[in-house]
N, C-alpha and C positions, 0 to 999 in steps of 0.2 A: 590760131595755128592753121597752117595750110592755106593762108590767104596771101595774096600779093601785097607788096609794100604799099603800092598806090591805093589799093582797095582799103587797106588798114587805115591809111591817112584819111581817106574819105569818110570811113566809118567813125573815126575819132572826131572829125569835124561835126558830123551829124550828132554824135553823142554829146559833144559840148553844147551844141545848139539846143538839144533836148533838155539838157541839165539846166541851161540858162532859163528856158521856159518854165521848167519845173520849179526853180527857185522863185521866179516871178509869181507862180501859181500858188505858192504857200501863203496863206492868208491867216489872219487872226480869227476868222470866222469860217463857217461851213461854206462850201461852194455857192456861188452866186452872191449878189449884193445883199447885205443884211436888211431885213424889213424893219419897220419901226418897232420899238420895244413893245412886247405884249405882256399881259399880266401873267403871273405864274400859273402854270397848268394849262395855258392856252396853246393850241396847236396852229393858230392862225398863221404865224410866220412860216412854219414848215409847210403848211398847205399852200400858201402863196408861192413859195419857192418851187414846190413840185408842179403847181399849176403852170408857172412860167416855163418850166422845163418841158412840160408836156405839150405846150402850144407849138413847138417845133418838132417835125417828124424826125425820127431816128433813122437817118439814111444809112444804108449799107448793112443793116442788121439782118439776121437770119432767124428762121423759125426754130423753136425748141427742137433739140435733137440734131441740129446741124451746127457746124462750126462757124463762128463768126469772128471777124477780125476786130470786133468792138466788144467792149465789156459793158453789158447792160446792167442798170440798177434794178433793184427789186421793184415789183409793182407796188403802188400805193394802196391805200385802203379801198379805193374804188376799182382796183384791178388795172389801173393805167400804168404804163411803163414809166419809170422815173427818168428815162433818158439814157443815152449811150454815150460813151466817151471813147474817142479813138485811142488806141494803144500805140505808144511810140515804137515803131518797128526797130529802131536802132538798139533798143534795150532787150529785144526778144531774140536771144541768141542760141539757146540750148535746143538742139534737135533730139530725135527719139533715141539714137544710139547712145550718146553721152548721158541722156536722161536715165536710160535703163541702168547704166553703170553707176550713176549717182545714187539711184534708189538702192541698188545692190550694196553699195558701201554705206548708205544710211542704215540699212537693216542688218547686213551680214558681213560682207568683206571676205567671205570664205569660211571654212570650218574651224578656224582658229578660235578657241574658247569654248567649243562644244565638248571637249574632253571630260569636263567635270560632270556632265550628264551620265556618262558611263561609270565614273567613279562613285557617283552618288546612288545610282539605282541599277547598274548592270546593263548589259547589251540590249536585252529585250525591251525594257521600259524606255531606254534611250531611243531605240528605233521607233517604237510606238509613239513616243512623244513627238518626234520630228515628222511623223505621218499625220497624227491627229491634231496637233496644235495649229498647223497651217489652216486646217478646215475650221477649227473653233475660233481662232483668233486672226490669223494673217489675212485670210480672204475677206471676212467682214470689214476689217480695218481698211484694206485696200479698196474695197467697193465704196465705202464711205468717203475715202480720200478722192476717189475718181469723181463721185457726184459733186461733193462740196468744193473740191479743188477746181472743177470746171465752172461751177456756179459762181465762185468768187476767185477768178484768176488774178490774184494780187499777192504781194509778198507778206501780208499779214497772215495768210493761211488760216490755220485753225483758230487763231485769235479773232479774225473777222467772222468766222462761222459762229462762234460762241457769242460775240458781241451782237450780231444780228438777231440771234434767237433769245438771248438772256439779258442783253444790255451791256454797256461799256464797262461797268464795274466787273462783271464776271468775265468779260473778254480780257480784261487786264489780268485777272487771277489765272486764267488759262495761259496767257503769255508768260506770266511769272513762273508758274510751276513747270511748264514745258521748256522754257529757256534754261531754268536751273537744272532740270533733268538732263537736257542736252549737253550742258557744260560738264556736269558730273560724268555723263557717258563719255565725253571726249577726253576726260582725264584718264580713262582706261588705256587709250591707245599708245601714248608714250610708255606706259607701264608694260603693256604687252610687248611692244617693240623691244624693250630692253630685256624682258624676260626670255625672249627667244634668242637674244644675242649673248646673254651672260654665260651660257655654256662654252661659247668660243672666246669671250672676253670676260673673265671672272670679275674684273674690277668694276664692271657695270652692275654688279649685284647689290651694291649699296654704297653709302658714304658720299663724299664730295664728287667723285667721278660720275656717279649716277645722277646726282642733282644737276651737275653741269650739262650732262647729256640730255636730261629732260628739258632744261632751259634752251639749249641749242636746237633741239629737235622741234620744240614748240615754235621758236622764232622762225625756223626755216619753213615750216608748214603754214604758218601765219602769212608769210610772204607770198606763198602760192595763192592763198585766198585773196590777198590784196590785188594780185594781177588779174583776177576776173574769172567768171564762171566758164568761159570758153577754155581757158587754160586748165581749170580744175576738171572740167568734163573730159578733155582728152587725156589728161593725166590719169583719171579714173579708168578709162578704157585700157590704157597701157598697163597699169598696175593690175587691173582685174584679170587680163589675159595671162600675165606673168604669174599671178597668185594661184590661178586655178590649174595651170598646166602640170605642176609637179604631182598633184593629187590624181590627175588623169593617168599619169605615168605610173604612180604607185598602185592604182587600181588594176592596171594591166599586169604589173609584176605580181600582184597578190593572187591572181586567178588560180594558178596551180595549187596554191596553199589554202584556198578557201575551204572551210568546214561549216556548212550551214547550221549544224547543231549548236555551234558557238553563239549564234545569234539568239538562241532561245533561252539562254541562261538568265535566271531571275531568282531573287531571294527577297520576298516581300517583307520579311522580318528584319532586313538590313538595308533600309532605304532612308537616305537623308532627303526627306520630301522638300524641305526648305531650299536646299542647294539645287536639287533636281528641277523644281518648278522655276526658280529664279534663273537658272541657266537656260532652260527652254524659252522662258518669257523674254529674257534679254536678247537671245539670238533670233527671235521671230517677231519683234515689235519695231516700232518707229517707221511704219509705212506712211504715216501722216506727215512725217518731217519734210517730205518733198513738197508739200503744199506751200511752204514758206518761200519756195523758189518759183511758184507758179507765174509770178509777174515777169520772170526772165525766160519763160519757155516759149518756143516758137509754136504757134497754133495750139494752145493748151487744150482746147475743146476736144481735139482728136489725139494729140500726142500724149497727154497725161494718162488717159485710160489704157491706151495700148502699152505704154511703157510699164505701167503697174502690172498688167497682165503678164508680160514677158518676164518682168523681174521676179514675180512670185514663183514662176517655174524655175528660173535660174537659181534662186536662193534655195528652194527645197531640194532640188537635185544636187546642188553644191554642198549640202549638208549630208544627205543620205549616202551618196556615192562613197566618200572617204570613210564614213562611219561603218558602212557594211564591209568595206575592204579591211579596215583596221581591226574590227572586232571578229571578223571571220577568218583572217589569215594568221593571227597570233593568239596563243593561249592566253586566257584572261587573267590579268592581275589588276584588280580594281584599284589597288593602292597606287599603281603607276599612272592611272588615267586622271591626270590633272593638267592644268594649263601648260602647254608646251610639249605634251607627250607625242604629238604627231611627228615631230622631228626625230624622236627616238624610234618610232615605228618605221619611219622612212629609212633609217640606218639599218634596222633589222631586216627589212624587206629588200632594199636595193643597195645598201652600202653608204659610205660616207658622202659620195657625190650627191645622192638624193637627199640626204639629211641637210647638207648645205643649201641645196635648192629650196627645200621646205622652209628652212630658217630665213633665207633671203625673201622668199615669198611672204612669210609671216610678217617680217619687218616692213616690207613694202605695202602689204595689205593694211596694216595698221596706219600707215601714212595715208592711204586712200580713205580709210574710214574717218580719220581726223579731218582731212580737208573737206569731205562731204558734210560731216556733222557741223563743222565750223561755218560752212557756207549757209546751212539751214538756220543755225542760231543767229548769225549776224544779219541775214536778210529778214528774219522775224522781227528783230529790233527796229530795222528800217521801216518795215510795214507798220509796226505799232506807232512809230513816230509820225508816219504819214497820215495816220488816223487820229492824231492828237492825243494818244495815250502816253507818250513819252516826250521829253523835251525835243525841240526841233533839231538840235544838233545831231541826234541819232539818224536823221534822214539825209545827212550830207553824204554824197558819194565822192570817191576818189576820182582821179583822172582816168582810171580804168573802169569806172562805173560801179565800183564795189562799195559797200557800206563800211567806211573806214572806222568810224567810232564803234560800231557793232563788233567788228573784227577784233579791235583792241580790248573791248570789254570781255568778249568771249575768251580770248587768249589769257587775259588776267585771271579769270575764274579758273581756267585749267591749271595755271601755275599754283594758285592758292590751294587747290584741292589735290595736288599731285602726290602728297604724302600718304593718302589713304590706301588701304589694301584692296586687292581685286574684289574679294567677297563683299567688303563694306561698300565699295563703289556700286557694284551691281545691285545690291539690296536697296540702297538709298535711292538710286535713280529709278528702279522699278516702282518703289513706293510712291514717289512723286509723279511718275508717269501715269500710274493708275488713276490718280485724282484728275489729271488732265483728260484722260480717256473717258471717264464718267461724264465730264462736262461736254465732250464731243458727242457722245451717244445721245445725251439729252437734246443738244442743239440740232442734231440730225433729225430726230423725230419731230421736234417742234417746228422746224422749217418745213417739213413735209406737211404738217397740219395747218400751219399759219400761212405759208407761202406756196400753196400747191401749184400755182400757175407761173411761178418765177422761172425764167429761162434756165434750163439745165442741159447743156450740151451732151452730158452723159447722165443717165438716170438708172439707178439700181433697179433691175427688172422685177421688183416686188412692190406690192401695195404697202400702205402704212402699217397695217397689221402684220404683214410678212416681214417688214423691216424690224418691228419690235420683237418678233419671234427670233429673227436672226441675231439680235443683240443679247438674248438671254444667256447663251453659253459663254460669250466673252465677259459679260457682267459677272457671272458666277465665278469665272476664273480670276477676275480682279478681286473679288471678295476673298477667295482662297489665298491669293498672293499676299494681300494685306494681312490676313489672319495669321499667316505663317511668319510674318516679319518679327525680328527680335525686338525687345523693348527699346534697346538703344537706337536702332534704326527708326522705329516708330516715333520716338520722342524727337530725334533730330529732324526727321521729315515733317512732322507736325509743326515743329518750331519754324521751319522754313515756310510752310503754308501760312502760318500766322503772320509772318513778316509781310507777305503779300497782301493780306487782308487790311493792314494798316498803311502799307506803302502807297496804295492808290489814293486814299483820301489825303495822305501827306503831299503827294504830287499835285493834287488839285489845290491844296492850300498854297503851295509854292507858286502855282500858276495864278491864283487869285491875287496874290501879293505882288505879282510881276517880277519875281526873282529869277525865273527862267522863262524863255519863250516857248510856247506850245503853238502848233499850227496844224491845220488840216489841209491836205493836198487837194487843191481844187480840181485836179485831173481825175480824181477817183469818184465814182458814182455814189449815190445815196444807198445806204444799206438798211435804212429804216430805223436808225437809232437816234437820229437828230443830235449828234454830238457837236457841241460848240464850246469854245473856251469858256472857262469860268468867269463870272463877273462878281462884283462885290455883293450883289443881291442874291447870288445863286448859292443855295446850301451845298455843303460838302458831302452830304450823305449820298450814296450811290443811287 
């Protein structure tokens, strides 16, 4: 968007050339020519490969703490750099402003959906929650994403983090639970979209009209993702501005009616802790999702940390401002504070025109969250395929440079799960998300211990002990969220985790039998796991 036609054609030609090189670079082995077969347990082949790479100097690289246009591999056991690989400039499109709004939509999308926190616990606990949880959860998660996302600026994101620290088996498990959690999360947005419109169009409340509306909306938003991240990024900016403006206006209108005493209302004997924590957690997580788009970011070493910093401020203010306005200007009726109540508040404070604006903003905000989440999910599958964890067809890009197969798989998952209720979706995705975050925390600490000298364009300004201390509160929060889950949600989620535990060996078996082609992208640097396709002599155990 905003580019001349000639420039767009030139970029398309460059992109096609890059993709052709990319296809030629996909091989049935790890990067570089394979050495002669070695005995099981020998690391001679990997050592020879790294030695060959290290004989050539890595031109154009930058020291740690500075941004480089090249993605350097991790140091080997002797502390030598594993080499650097030029990043195709044609695929690095997302600048800082679209990236901030993509993160905003990955995490928040506006205050739509926070109403249940007031209904579950009252105004005081809701306000405290949206002040405290960003410190306990959002900031640590954003810091980890900034460090590891710049350390591994590729589309595998958190999958590559865990694979580098714990091995490809656990990297696959991370990819499975986070992808499934993301797809479940994306199922919410057509539901929320229709929930805000059903007061104006009652037919959308259920039955065939609602089902067809979900199908049509999913198809339309899937098409936006197919057209590319440049389109998605600018759509996110436009939708974000439109979605926030009505709440800014509502806050101004509410000023004469504000009664600060209303913010202090609390009844600790009447708190639905499960709904309260799940609502807070759902509205303040997924900061790491942007890592699966790192391979598409312009200058990620500098852009990603800055974008995360601005997005944290944007999200927290975007929650607190309307929450303070709504709870302070209108007498409390906790029974009314549920999904969609902000449109009713807008009508009470400003009239029908403001209600319609909030409803339109809510609908469009859910569209923004959908396209941002689907982008993250589909590029994650592409990144896993480029690391040989999924069949090679997941790595194919469309003529727009987008992961076509990943988009179709993610859209199919959304349609299959669209019949679930709002509360069931939130609880299930939070449960799965917690498992993935525990793996991320472990990987973050292990990489600090085992790879202290690896290039980190951004580094959390804490030592290893300080990082461990930083992770204690969010880990405790994860334990609480898991403990408060209902038996139904726990059983379904654990069943989904169990599927991943057997799916990875099953895929390795398929690879060994030659039923599907798996490939490692030779353009990606070594991450220290030595992943190569299975052979008849290789055991299937992780």
